[in-house]
C-alpha positions as CSV (number, residue, x, y, z in Angstrom):
1,M,95.7,128.3,124.7
2,L,96.8,127.3,120.8
3,C,100.7,127.2,119.8
4,I,101.0,126.9,116.3
5,L,104.9,126.3,114.9
6,F,105.9,126.9,112.0
7,Y,109.1,125.2,110.1
8,F,110.1,126.9,107.0
9,Q,113.1,125.3,105.0
10,V,114.6,126.5,102.0
11,Q,116.8,124.0,99.2
12,A,119.1,125.6,96.7
13,E,122.5,125.2,95.3
14,D,123.5,129.0,95.1
15,A,125.2,131.4,98.2
16,D,123.0,133.9,96.8
17,V,120.1,132.1,98.6
18,L,121.7,132.1,101.6
19,V,122.9,135.6,101.9
20,M,119.4,136.8,101.6
21,L,117.7,134.4,104.0
22,V,120.5,135.8,106.2
23,H,120.2,139.2,105.0
24,H,116.2,139.6,105.7
25,S,114.9,136.9,107.7
26,S,113.3,138.4,111.0
27,D,114.8,138.4,114.3
28,S,111.8,136.2,115.8
29,H,113.6,132.8,116.1
30,H,111.5,130.9,114.7
31,P,113.4,128.1,112.5
32,L,114.5,129.0,109.3
33,F,117.3,126.7,107.4
34,L,119.0,126.4,104.0
35,T,119.4,122.5,103.1
36,T,121.8,121.8,99.9
37,S,123.5,119.2,99.1
38,N,126.7,119.2,102.0
39,G,124.3,119.7,104.7
40,F,121.8,122.4,106.4
41,Y,122.8,126.1,108.0
42,D,121.1,127.2,110.2
43,I,120.3,131.0,109.2
44,Q,119.2,132.1,112.7
45,K,122.3,130.7,114.2
46,I,124.0,132.3,111.3
47,K,122.5,135.7,112.2
48,E,122.7,135.2,115.4
49,S,127.0,134.6,115.2
50,L,127.6,138.3,113.5
51,S,128.1,141.4,114.8
52,E,125.7,144.7,113.9
53,R,128.4,145.5,111.5
54,Q,129.4,142.6,109.5
55,K,124.7,142.5,109.6
56,G,125.4,145.8,107.8
57,Y,128.0,145.0,105.0
58,L,126.9,141.5,104.2
59,L,124.9,142.4,101.2
60,F,127.7,144.6,100.0
61,C,130.4,142.3,100.3
62,H,128.2,139.9,98.0
63,A,127.0,141.7,95.8
64,F,130.9,143.8,95.3
65,T,132.3,140.4,94.8
66,G,129.9,139.1,91.8
67,C,127.4,137.6,93.8
68,D,128.5,133.6,92.6
69,T,130.3,131.5,94.6
70,V,133.6,130.9,93.1
71,S,134.2,134.8,92.4
72,S,137.1,137.0,93.6
73,I,138.6,140.2,93.7
74,A,142.1,140.0,92.1
75,G,142.5,136.1,93.9
76,H,140.8,137.6,97.0
77,G,137.6,135.6,98.0
78,K,134.2,137.0,99.9
79,T,135.4,136.4,103.0
80,T,138.7,138.5,103.0
81,L,136.5,141.1,101.6
82,F,133.9,140.7,104.9
83,D,137.0,139.8,107.2
84,R,137.9,143.7,106.5
């Protein structure tokens, strides 16, 4: 039996890429990592840590807060909106 393992690694410095990878990645348990200058993120682990409700609101919260790593609404950051 031939088993082929694919390894994907994306290099970026933008939160937009991270959000899109978490939202659009499949549940197939293939390794997928985002690498930045600050380290790397295991997309599958992030996705598994989110509830179904959080997964559903992920893109909305990201777009509503400006799709930028430094954006905020009236002094409240992305995590505040996402937690609510």
